[in-house]
C-alpha positions in Angstrom: -10.8 39.0 -36.1 -11.0 39.6 -39.6 -13.8 38.2 -42.5 -12.7 35.8 -43.8 -12.0 34.0 -39.7 -15.5 35.4 -38.8 -17.4 33.8 -41.7 -15.7 30.7 -40.6 -16.6 30.9 -37.1 -20.2 31.6 -38.3 -20.5 28.6 -40.4 -19.2 26.5 -37.8 -21.6 28.1 -35.2 -24.6 27.8 -37.5 -26.6 24.7 -37.1 -28.1 24.9 -40.9 -24.6 24.8 -42.5 -22.0 22.8 -40.4 -23.8 19.7 -39.0 -21.6 18.1 -35.6 -21.9 14.4 -35.4 -20.4 12.8 -32.7 -21.7 9.2 -33.2 -18.3 7.2 -33.5 -18.2 5.5 -36.8 -17.9 1.5 -37.0 -14.7 -0.2 -38.1 -15.0 0.0 -42.1 -17.5 2.5 -42.5 -16.8 5.6 -44.9 -17.5 9.3 -45.3 -21.0 9.9 -46.9 -20.9 12.5 -50.0 -21.3 15.8 -47.6 -19.0 14.2 -44.6 -15.7 14.3 -43.7 -14.4 12.6 -40.9 -12.0 14.5 -38.5 -9.3 12.5 -36.2 -12.1 9.3 -36.4 -12.3 6.0 -38.5 -10.6 3.3 -39.1 -9.2 2.1 -42.5 -7.2 -1.1 -43.1 -3.5 -0.8 -44.7 -4.2 -2.6 -48.0 -7.2 0.1 -49.1 -6.3 2.9 -51.2 -6.3 6.6 -48.8 -9.9 8.1 -48.5 -9.9 11.9 -49.4 -12.2 12.7 -46.9 -10.8 10.7 -43.6 -8.7 13.0 -41.9 -7.4 11.2 -39.0 -3.5 11.4 -38.4 -3.6 7.8 -36.8 -5.0 5.7 -40.1 -2.4 3.9 -42.2 -2.7 6.5 -44.6 -1.2 8.8 -42.9 1.4 7.1 -40.2 3.0 6.3 -43.7 3.8 10.2 -44.5 4.9 11.1 -40.6 1.8 13.0 -39.9 2.1 13.7 -36.4 -1.4 15.4 -35.6 -5.0 15.6 -37.7 -4.4 19.6 -38.5 -1.4 18.3 -40.0 -3.6 16.0 -42.0 -5.6 18.6 -42.9 -2.9 20.8 -44.6 -1.6 18.0 -46.3 -4.9 17.8 -48.0 -5.4 21.0 -49.7 -6.0 19.7 -53.4 -8.9 17.1 -51.9 -10.6 19.4 -49.6 -10.9 21.9 -53.0 -12.4 19.0 -55.0 -14.7 18.6 -52.1 -15.4 22.6 -52.0 -15.9 22.7 -56.0 -18.8 19.6 -54.8 -20.5 21.8 -52.6 -20.7 24.8 -54.5 -22.8 23.1 -57.1 -26.2 24.7 -57.2 -25.6 27.1 -54.4 -25.5 31.0 -54.2 -22.2 32.6 -54.5 -19.8 32.4 -52.0 -21.7 29.6 -50.0 -22.2 26.4 -49.3 -23.9 23.1 -49.2 -24.7 21.7 -45.9 -21.2 19.8 -44.4 -21.6 16.9 -42.0 -18.3 16.9 -39.7 -18.4 13.3 -38.0 -16.0 13.9 -34.4 -15.6 11.9 -31.4 -15.0 14.9 -29.0 -14.0 18.7 -29.4 -10.1 18.5 -28.9 -7.8 20.9 -29.5 -6.7 18.9 -32.3 -10.2 18.3 -33.5 -10.9 21.8 -33.2 -7.9 23.1 -35.0 -8.6 21.0 -38.0 -11.9 21.7 -38.5 -10.9 25.5 -38.6 -8.4 25.2 -41.1 -10.7 22.8 -43.0 -13.8 25.1 -43.1 -11.3 27.8 -43.7 -10.1 25.8 -47.0 -13.5 25.1 -48.2 -14.6 28.6 -47.8 -11.4 30.4 -49.2 -9.5 27.7 -50.9 -6.6 29.0 -49.2 -4.8 28.9 -45.6 -4.6 31.2 -43.1 -1.0 32.7 -42.8 -0.6 30.8 -39.3 -1.9 27.4 -40.5 1.7 26.1 -40.8 2.6 27.4 -36.9 -0.5 25.5 -35.7 0.5 22.8 -37.6 3.8 22.3 -36.3 2.5 22.8 -32.3 -0.2 20.4 -32.9 2.3 17.6 -33.8 4.3 18.1 -30.8 0.9 18.8 -28.6 -0.6 15.3 -29.9 2.7 13.1 -29.7 2.9 14.2 -26.0 5.7 16.1 -26.2 4.4 18.6 -23.0 8.6 20.0 -22.2 8.1 22.0 -25.7 4.2 22.6 -25.6 5.2 26.2 -23.7 4.3 27.6 -19.8 1.2 25.8 -18.4 -0.8 29.7 -18.1 0.4 30.9 -21.4 0.4 28.0 -23.5 -2.2 27.4 -26.2 -3.1 23.9 -25.3 -4.1 24.8 -21.7 -5.8 27.7 -22.9 -7.9 26.0 -24.8 -8.8 23.0 -22.2 -9.5 26.2 -19.3 -11.7 27.5 -22.6 -14.2 24.3 -22.9 -14.1 23.9 -19.2 -15.4 27.6 -18.8 -17.6 27.5 -22.3 -18.9 23.0 -22.8 -19.9 22.1 -26.2 -23.4 21.2 -27.3 -24.6 17.6 -26.9 -24.3 17.3 -30.4 -20.5 18.4 -30.3 -20.3 21.3 -31.7 -17.9 23.7 -29.8 -19.1 27.0 -28.3 -18.9 30.2 -29.6 -16.6 31.9 -27.2 -14.2 28.7 -27.9 -14.0 29.3 -31.8 -13.6 33.0 -31.8 -10.5 32.7 -29.3 -9.1 30.2 -31.5 -9.9 32.1 -34.6 -8.3 34.9 -32.6 -4.9 33.1 -32.1 -5.3 32.0 -35.7 -4.9 35.2 -37.2 -2.3 36.9 -34.2 0.8 34.3 -34.0 3.1 33.1 -37.0 5.8 31.2 -35.0 5.0 28.2 -33.0 6.9 30.1 -30.2 4.0 32.1 -29.8 1.7 29.5 -29.5 4.6 28.1 -26.8 3.5 31.3 -24.7 0.4 33.3 -26.5 0.4 37.1 -25.4 -1.7 38.7 -22.6 -4.0 40.5 -24.7 -4.9 36.9 -26.1 -5.7 35.1 -23.0 -9.3 36.1 -21.7 -8.8 37.3 -17.8 -11.1 34.8 -16.9 -9.0 32.0 -18.5 -6.1 33.4 -17.1 -7.8 33.0 -13.1 -8.9 29.6 -13.9 -5.5 28.2 -14.8 -4.2 29.5 -11.8 -6.6 28.0 -9.2 -5.8 25.1 -11.5 -2.6 24.6 -10.2 -3.7 25.0 -6.8 -5.9 22.1 -7.5 -3.5 20.0 -9.2 -1.5 20.7 -5.3 -5.0 19.1 -3.4 -5.0 16.6 -5.9 -1.6 15.2 -5.5 -2.1 15.1 -1.4 -4.9 12.1 -2.3 -2.7 10.4 -5.2 -0.4 7.4 -5.2 3.3 7.9 -5.5 5.4 5.5 -6.3 8.2 3.9 -8.8 7.9 1.8 -11.5 10.3 -0.4 -13.8 9.3 0.3 -17.3 10.7 -1.7 -20.1 13.0 -0.1 -22.5 12.5 -2.7 -25.3 9.4 -5.1 -26.6 11.6 -8.6 -25.6 10.8 -10.5 -22.6 14.1 -10.1 -21.2 14.2 -6.2 -21.9 16.0 -3.3 -20.4 14.0 -1.7 -17.6 14.3 2.0 -16.8 13.0 3.4 -13.2 10.6 5.9 -13.2 8.6 7.7 -11.0 4.7 7.1 -11.1 1.8 9.1 -10.4 -1.7 7.5 -9.9 -4.1 9.6 -9.5 -8.2 9.3 -9.4 -9.8 12.9 -10.8 -12.5 15.0 -11.9 -10.2 17.0 -13.5 -9.5 17.3 -17.2 -6.6 14.9 -17.9 -4.9 17.1 -20.4 -4.5 19.7 -17.2 -3.0 16.8 -15.1 -0.3 15.7 -17.5 1.0 19.3 -18.1 1.1 19.8 -14.7 2.7 16.2 -13.5 5.3 15.5 -16.3 7.2 18.8 -15.2 6.8 18.2 -11.2 10.3 17.7 -10.0 9.5 19.0 -6.2 6.8 16.1 -5.9 8.7 13.1 -7.4 11.7 11.3 -6.3 14.2 11.3 -8.9 13.4 14.6 -9.5 12.5 14.8 -13.4 9.1 14.9 -13.0 6.4 11.8 -13.4 7.4 9.3 -16.5 4.2 7.6 -16.2 0.5 8.3 -15.2 -2.5 6.3 -14.4 -5.4 8.9 -14.4 -9.0 7.7 -13.5 -11.2 10.4 -14.7 -14.9 9.9 -13.0 -17.6 12.4 -13.3 -21.5 12.4 -12.9 -22.4 13.5 -16.1 -20.4 10.6 -17.4 -22.2 7.7 -17.9 -18.4 5.3 -17.3 -15.2 6.1 -16.0 -12.5 7.2 -18.1 -8.9 5.6 -17.8 -5.6 6.8 -19.4 -2.4 5.0 -18.7 1.0 7.2 -20.4 4.4 7.6 -19.9 6.4 10.4 -21.3 7.2 10.1 -25.3 10.8 12.3 -25.2 12.5 9.3 -22.9 13.0 5.8 -23.3 10.1 3.3 -22.5 7.2 1.3 -24.0 3.5 0.1 -23.1 4.3 -2.2 -25.3 1.2 -5.3 -25.2 -0.5 -3.3 -22.4 -3.5 -2.7 -24.3 -3.7 -6.4 -25.1 -2.9 -7.8 -21.9 -5.6 -5.4 -20.7 -8.4 -6.9 -23.3 -7.7 -10.4 -22.1 -8.3 -9.1 -18.5 -11.0 -7.6 -20.0 -12.5 -10.8 -21.4 -15.3 -11.3 -24.5 -18.2 -9.1 -22.5 -19.0 -5.5 -22.1 -19.6 -3.9 -18.9 -23.1 -4.2 -19.2 -22.8 -8.2 -20.0 -23.3 -8.3 -23.5 -20.3 -9.7 -25.7 -17.8 -7.8 -27.0 -18.2 -6.9 -31.0 -15.6 -8.8 -33.1 -14.6 -9.3 -36.9 -13.8 -6.1 -38.3 -10.5 -4.9 -36.5 -10.0 -0.7 -35.5 -6.5 -1.3 -35.9 -4.2 -4.0 -38.0 -1.6 -4.1 -35.7 -3.7 -4.9 -32.6 -3.6 -8.4 -31.3 -6.8 -9.5 -31.0 -10.2 -9.4 -33.0 -12.5 -6.9 -31.1 -14.0 -4.2 -32.8 -13.6 -1.8 -30.2 -10.4 -2.9 -28.1 -8.3 -1.1 -25.4 -6.6 1.8 -27.4 -3.0 1.8 -27.6 -1.1 5.0 -29.5 1.6 2.1 -31.2 -1.4 0.8 -32.9 -1.4 3.6 -35.1 2.4 4.5 -34.9 4.3 4.0 -37.7 7.3 2.5 -35.9 5.2 0.7 -33.5 6.2 2.4 -30.0 3.3 2.4 -27.5 3.3 5.4 -25.1 -0.3 5.5 -24.2 -3.0 3.1 -23.8 -7.1 4.1 -22.9 -10.1 2.3 -22.0 -12.5 1.3 -24.8 -15.2 3.5 -26.2 -17.8 1.5 -24.5 -16.2 1.7 -21.5 -13.9 -1.2 -19.1 -15.4 -3.5 -16.8 -12.5 -3.8 -15.0 -13.0 -1.3 -11.9 -10.2 0.9 -11.3 -8.9 -0.4 -8.1 -8.3 -3.9 -10.2 -6.8 -1.8 -13.6 -4.4 -0.3 -10.8 -3.5 -3.0 -9.1 -2.8 -4.7 -12.6 -0.2 -2.3 -13.5 1.6 -1.7 -10.1 1.7 -5.7 -10.5 3.4 -5.7 -14.2 5.7 -2.6 -13.7 6.8 -3.4 -10.3 10.2 -2.8 -9.2 10.7 -6.1 -7.5 9.9 -8.3 -10.3 13.7 -7.1 -10.9 15.2 -7.9 -8.2 16.8 -11.5 -7.4 16.6 -13.2 -4.5 19.3 -16.6 -4.8 18.6 -17.9 -1.1 16.1 -17.6 1.7 15.4 -19.1 4.9 11.9 -18.2 6.8 10.7 -18.6 10.2 7.0 -18.4 10.8 6.1 -18.4 14.5 2.4 -17.3 16.6 2.2 -17.6 20.4 -0.3 -18.8 21.9 -1.8 -19.9 25.3 -1.3 -23.7 26.4 -4.9 -25.0 27.2 -4.6 -28.8 27.3 -2.9 -31.4 29.9 0.7 -30.8 30.9 2.4 -29.2 27.5 5.8 -31.8 28.0 4.2 -35.2 28.2 1.9 -34.2 25.1 4.4 -33.1 22.9 6.8 -35.9 23.6 3.5 -37.9 22.9 2.7 -36.6 19.5 6.4 -36.7 18.1 8.2 -33.8 19.4 11.3 -34.4 20.7 13.0 -32.5 22.7 16.0 -29.7 21.2 19.3 -28.1 22.8 19.5 -24.8 21.2 22.6 -23.4 23.0 24.8 -24.5 20.4 23.3 -21.4 18.4 23.4 -19.2 20.8 27.4 -18.2 21.3 27.2 -14.8 21.3 25.0 -14.9 24.2 25.4 -14.2 27.7 25.0 -17.4 29.8 22.1 -15.9 31.8 20.6 -16.2 28.1 21.5 -19.3 27.0 20.5 -21.1 29.8 17.3 -19.5 30.5 16.0 -19.4 27.1 18.2 -22.0 24.7 19.4 -24.5 26.9 18.0 -28.0 27.7 18.7 -27.9 31.5 16.7 -28.1 34.4 17.5 -24.7 35.1 16.2 -23.6 31.8 13.1 -21.3 32.0 12.1 -21.7 28.1 11.7 -26.0 26.7 12.2 -26.5 23.1 10.7 -29.2 21.2 11.1 -29.9 17.4 9.4 -32.6 14.7 10.9 -32.2 10.9 8.1 -32.9 8.4 7.7 -31.9 4.5 10.7 -30.1 3.9 10.2 -28.0 7.4 11.1 -27.7 10.8 8.1 -27.3 13.1 9.0 -26.2 16.8 7.3 -25.5 20.0 8.5 -23.2 22.9 7.1 -23.9 26.2 7.6 -21.0 28.9 6.5 -21.4 32.3 3.3 -19.2 32.4 1.7 -21.7 29.6 2.8 -19.4 27.0 3.9 -21.8 24.2 5.2 -20.4 20.7 5.2 -21.9 17.7 7.1 -22.0 14.7 8.2 -23.0 11.2 11.2 -23.2 9.4 11.0 -23.2 6.0 13.9 -22.9 3.7 14.3 -22.5 0.0 17.0 -22.4 -2.2 15.8 -21.9 -5.2 16.1 -18.5 -6.6 13.3 -16.3 -7.5 12.5 -12.6 -7.6 11.6 -10.3 -4.6 8.0 -10.1 -6.0 7.2 -13.3 -6.1 8.6 -14.2 -2.6 6.9 -11.5 -0.8 3.8 -12.4 -2.8 4.2 -16.2 -1.9 4.9 -15.3 2.2 2.0 -12.9 2.6 -0.3 -15.8 1.5 1.3 -18.1 3.8 1.3 -15.7 7.0 -2.7 -15.0 6.0 -3.9 -18.5 4.8 -4.2 -22.1 6.9 -1.5 -24.1 4.6 1.1 -24.0 7.0 -1.5 -25.7 9.5 -1.7 -28.0 7.3 1.6 -29.6 8.2 1.3 -33.0 10.3 2.9 -32.1 13.5 0.1 -28.9 13.4 -3.0 -30.4 12.6 -3.4 -31.5 16.1 -2.1 -28.6 18.1 -5.1 -26.0 17.5 -7.9 -27.9 20.2 -4.8 -27.2 22.7 -3.9 -23.7 21.7 -5.9 -20.4 22.5 -4.8 -17.5 20.7 -2.8 -14.7 21.7 -2.2 -11.8 19.6 -2.8 -11.0 16.3 -4.6 -14.1 14.0 -1.8 -14.1 11.7 1.5 -15.8 11.4 4.7 -13.8 12.8 7.5 -14.0 10.1 11.5 -13.3 10.0 13.6 -14.2 7.6 17.2 -14.4 6.3 17.6 -13.4 2.6 20.1 -12.8 -0.2 19.8 -10.3 -3.0 22.0 -10.6 -5.8 22.8 -7.0 -6.8 24.6 -7.8 -10.1 21.1 -9.0 -11.6 19.2 -6.4 -9.5 17.9 -3.5 -10.5 18.8 -0.2 -8.8 18.3 -0.9 -4.7 17.5 2.2 -3.5 15.3 4.2 -0.9 12.6 4.8 -3.2 8.6 4.4 -2.1 7.8 1.4 -3.6 12.0 -0.6 -2.8 11.0 0.2 0.5 7.6 -0.7 0.8 8.7 -4.2 -0.7 11.4 -4.7 1.8 8.9 -3.6 4.3 6.4 -6.5 3.2 9.0 -9.3 3.2 9.8 -7.8 7.1 6.2 -7.9 8.3 4.7 -10.9 6.2 1.8 -8.4 4.7 1.0 -8.3 0.6 2.6 -6.0 -1.2 -0.8 -4.4 -3.5 -0.8 -0.8 -4.2 -3.1 0.1 -1.9 -1.4 -1.6 1.0 2.1 0.2 1.0 3.5 1.5 3.9 2.1 4.7 5.8 4.2 7.3 7.0 3.4 5.8 10.8 4.0 2.3 9.3 7.7 3.7 8.0 8.6 5.8 11.2 8.0 2.8 13.8 10.0 0.5 12.0 13.8 0.1 12.9 16.5 0.0 10.0 20.0 -1.3 11.1 22.9 -1.4 8.4 26.2 -2.8 9.3 29.6 -1.1 8.6 30.0 -2.0 5.1 26.5 -1.7 4.3 26.3 -5.0 2.8 23.6 -5.9 5.2 20.8 -4.7 6.8 18.5 -5.9 9.8 14.5 -4.8 9.0 12.5 -4.5 12.1 8.5 -4.4 12.3 6.0 -4.7 14.4 5.1 -8.0 13.1 8.3 -9.4 12.3 11.8 -8.7 10.3 14.0 -9.4 8.0 17.9 -9.6 7.4 19.0 -8.2 4.1 22.2 -9.5 2.7 23.3 -7.0 -0.6 25.8 -9.6 -2.9 27.5 -7.9 -5.6 29.1 -11.4 -6.9 27.3 -14.3 -6.3 29.9 -15.7 -4.4 29.3 -19.2 -2.4 28.6 -18.6 1.4 27.1 -20.9 4.2 23.6 -22.1 4.0 21.0 -19.9 5.8 19.8 -21.5 9.2 18.3 -20.5 12.2 21.0 -18.0 13.8 21.2 -15.6 16.5 19.2 -13.2 14.6 16.5 -15.5 14.8 16.9 -16.5 18.2 16.6 -12.8 18.8 13.7 -12.3 17.0 11.8 -15.5 19.3 13.3 -14.3 22.2 11.4 -10.8 21.9 8.5 -12.9 20.8 8.6 -14.4 24.1 9.2 -11.2 26.0 6.7 -9.0 24.4 3.6 -11.5 24.8 4.5 -12.8 28.2 4.5 -9.2 29.1 1.0 -8.7 28.2 -0.3 -11.9 29.1 1.1 -11.2 32.4 -0.2 -8.2 32.8 -4.0 -8.8 31.9 -3.9 -11.6 34.6 -2.8 -8.8 36.9 -5.5 -6.6 36.6 -7.9 -9.7 36.7 -6.3 -10.6 40.1 -6.6 -6.6 41.0 -10.4 -6.1 39.5 -11.3 -9.5 41.8 -9.3 -8.0 45.1 -11.4 -4.6 44.5 -14.4 -6.2 43.8 -14.5 -9.4 46.2 -14.3 -9.0 50.0 -12.9 -12.8 50.3 -10.5 -12.8 47.7 -8.7 -15.8 46.8 -4.8 -15.5 47.5 -3.6 -18.3 44.7 -3.7 -16.5 41.9 -1.9 -13.3 43.4 0.5 -15.7 44.2 0.8 -16.9 40.6 0.5 -14.1 38.6 3.6 -12.6 41.4 5.5 -15.4 40.3 5.1 -14.8 36.8 6.2 -11.1 37.0 9.4 -12.6 39.3 9.9 -14.7 36.2 9.8 -12.7 33.9 11.8 -9.4 35.5 14.6 -11.8 36.3 15.1 -14.7 34.2 13.8 -13.4 30.9 14.6 -9.7 30.9 18.3 -9.0 30.1 19.6 -5.3 29.8 22.2 -6.8 27.7 22.4 -9.9 25.7 25.7 -9.7 24.2 29.0 -7.9 24.2 28.8 -8.0 20.3 27.5 -4.3 20.2 25.7 -4.9 16.7 23.7 -7.6 18.7 23.0 -5.5 21.2 22.0 -2.9 19.6 19.2 -5.4 17.3 18.1 -6.3 20.6 17.3 -3.2 21.9 15.4 -2.0 18.5 13.6 -5.2 19.2 12.6 -4.0 22.7 11.7 0.0 21.4 9.8 -1.1 18.8 7.5 -3.8 21.2 7.4 -1.1 23.8 8.7 -3.4 26.3 10.6 -1.1 28.4 7.6 0.8 29.4 5.9 -2.3 29.8 8.5 -3.6 32.1 8.1 -0.8 33.9 4.0 -0.3 34.0 3.9 -4.0 35.1 6.3 -3.3 38.0 4.5 -0.7 39.5 1.4 -2.9 39.0 3.2 -5.3 40.8 4.0 -2.5 43.6 0.4 -1.5 44.1 -1.0 -4.8 44.0 1.7 -5.5 46.7 1.0 -2.1 48.3 -3.1 -3.0 48.8 -2.3 -6.2 50.0 -0.3 -5.2 52.6 -3.0 -2.3 53.5 -5.6 -4.7 53.5 -3.8 -7.2 55.8 -2.9 -4.3 58.1 -7.1 -3.4 58.1 -7.8 -7.1 59.1 -5.2 -7.4 61.8 -6.6 -3.9 63.4 -10.2 -5.8 62.7 -9.1 -8.1 64.9 -7.3 -6.5 67.3 -10.6 -4.1 68.2 -12.9 -6.5 68.2 -11.0 -9.6 70.1 -9.5 -7.4 72.8 -12.2 -6.0 74.3 -14.6 -9.2 74.0 -11.7 -10.7 76.0 -11.1 -7.8 78.6 -14.9 -7.8 79.2 -15.0 -11.8 79.6 -11.8 -10.9 82.3 -13.7 -8.7 83.5 -17.1 -10.1 84.0 -16.1 -13.5 85.3 -14.0 -11.8 88.0 -16.6 -9.3 89.1 -18.9 -12.5 91.0 -15.8 -12.3 93.8 -15.8 -8.9 94.5 -16.6 -9.6 98.2 -13.6 -11.4 98.8 -9.9 -10.8 99.3 -8.0 -9.2 96.8 -5.5 -12.1 97.5 -7.9 -14.6 96.5 -8.0 -13.5 93.2 -4.2 -14.3 92.3 -3.9 -15.6 88.9 -5.0 -19.5 89.0 -6.4 -19.5 92.3 -10.0 -18.3 90.5 -12.1 -19.8 88.0 -12.4 -16.1 86.6 -8.8 -15.2 86.3 -8.5 -18.8 84.3 -11.2 -17.4 81.6 -9.7 -13.9 81.6 -5.9 -16.0 80.4 -7.9 -18.7 77.8 -9.2 -15.6 76.0 -6.4 -13.6 76.2 -4.5 -16.6 74.9 -6.8 -17.6 71.9 -6.9 -14.1 70.9 -2.9 -13.5 70.9 -2.5 -17.5 68.7 -5.5 -16.5 66.3 -4.0 -13.1 65.8 -0.5 -13.7 65.3 -1.2 -17.2 64.4 -3.1 -15.7 61.1 -0.3 -13.2 60.4 2.2 -16.0 60.2 -0.1 -18.4 58.2 -0.4 -15.4 55.8 3.0 -15.1 55.4 3.9 -18.4 54.7 1.2 -18.9 52.2 2.3 -15.7 50.2 6.0 -17.2 49.8 6.8 -19.0 47.3 9.6 -21.0 45.7 10.4 -21.2 42.0 
């Protein structure tokens, strides 16, 4: 380091020569007589330029297309020379009067600008590497991370690694090691390319090791981040075109600059392989009183965050985090849409073209939590807002156990009428139609319906006291996919559907069976021509999953890897129709390139497949539960009741014979969807387990019966023989001819006991067999 740069470093380190003040100036404040504003302050466009306000975001510098505060210092040579003469008055030769620097925080741009400003004040000249430093800082401040160099050797990353190793003082003064490092770089380099890749001799080994560790820390942080896709608008109009980008939502303790540099070029962990174009970073450290929030897009590519800062100010409201009112009156920026003195920051406010690529929280912090901010962004730029749904027909279903009187008579008395769905099951086998859809006396399931208020309420009654309540809800008006998912999830979780007139009186007779929510299935027609990309990105697939499962479409409730693996997605040969099957519902998506007129959506075979498998699923669950109760009662009670066993066994026979079909149709696509429902719900394993459980129960009953017969034989046979023996013993002095059966009382007693034993044993067997048999 030469003597001039050494003198600059000593002046910046010594408190008596240069005082650092991190206090943020109020809007409209100007520097004092011996004070410089470095990258702070605000000034109205109508006011003349101030020579000692060196912040590139001020109107006086944006009009000159200055891109960094360092460039602003390089353009202020004459003004700094005038200030140098003022500071030299009354001072010994070669020294300056004390100088005050007003800075917000020691960023790379602030430290470089300060070095050059003090160098000019002391020596009335610029160091040889000043122009290269100004060009490099212009790219850095504009967020052009693709041109600032390699992560492990670039000036920016080396500086912030040094700032972590040697923190600044409380007054904002950088550590001596940081200033000496920057002075050494300034003495050595001559071209911007040399700053993008510093020589190994300029990077201390301790910094090099930290930079290598940063990449590993980034990988660890990335595993806890949300990696999604968003539609960022290209223009500022309401109907402006959008661009699909990879987005990163990350809460971390690392420096935001480090995360940006590593994430912007991360093609390995992004869906489209172009790095994270949008980043929402939340930095929270124990030493900070308030969390730091930043939202940015890549400046080199198309897109804008216009109006985002003003929208956040509306969400923020008129209160500060401590509850006091936010200051208004003097605007910090002329282009901000409100009168707050400390608004949400947007670089579009200071840009000459007004394009916004970064938004950050106010200096005073924000009342909004990280979750609220992220969900607001997820909602504003959600990919589903640009997917147009032309028509929708949805069914909401819930299974219950009927606890009231006979459901048939009760439903008819409440205005429901019997309905026949067999005309909609033409693609099914006759056995399925007669059992599940028919209205004849052979039907196992009976259906009742009652239209009301644009909906159709139906109740399906099963033989084992199971009822399925389902509501048809058509929608003919076009809407966005995001809005439709929100409306549907609200209906699933709320009690709005129970306010329909046919359902108001039902709850007292219904016992919950399964989840406390509605199961949902719908058919949806989506316009491909008017929608953005319908690709396989996580955000788009998450919306389809939410539509098929009835869940919320929030950022936190995106389907996990386990949920994505458990769902079933079937596509037709043309690729225009997709069937999404989940554990809580399903969806049929029809993608139309041209909005041709088609028939209305209605409750067709796909809806009936959904309802059929719901009945099978919960019939199996309830039957298995009742079988377990009977088995427990058999094993714990000596004199068990046979009636529950007969009822449960008949339900097993009904389920496995009438409502269980290996094939429901000769159409392979329909049958594939039916088997997919079974696989999703694990019905094949449930039926096998039920059959095994029924076989074990039957075998246990047979063993108990055989044991009872054995007890009867071993108890009554000896009694009969003993009674006959002792009855005939009193005639032992008579001749044998006298003891002919029927001729003496002893033989009559013996024969009577034997007959009674025979009737008791075999009568019990006969009655038990008769009572255990039950006609369907």
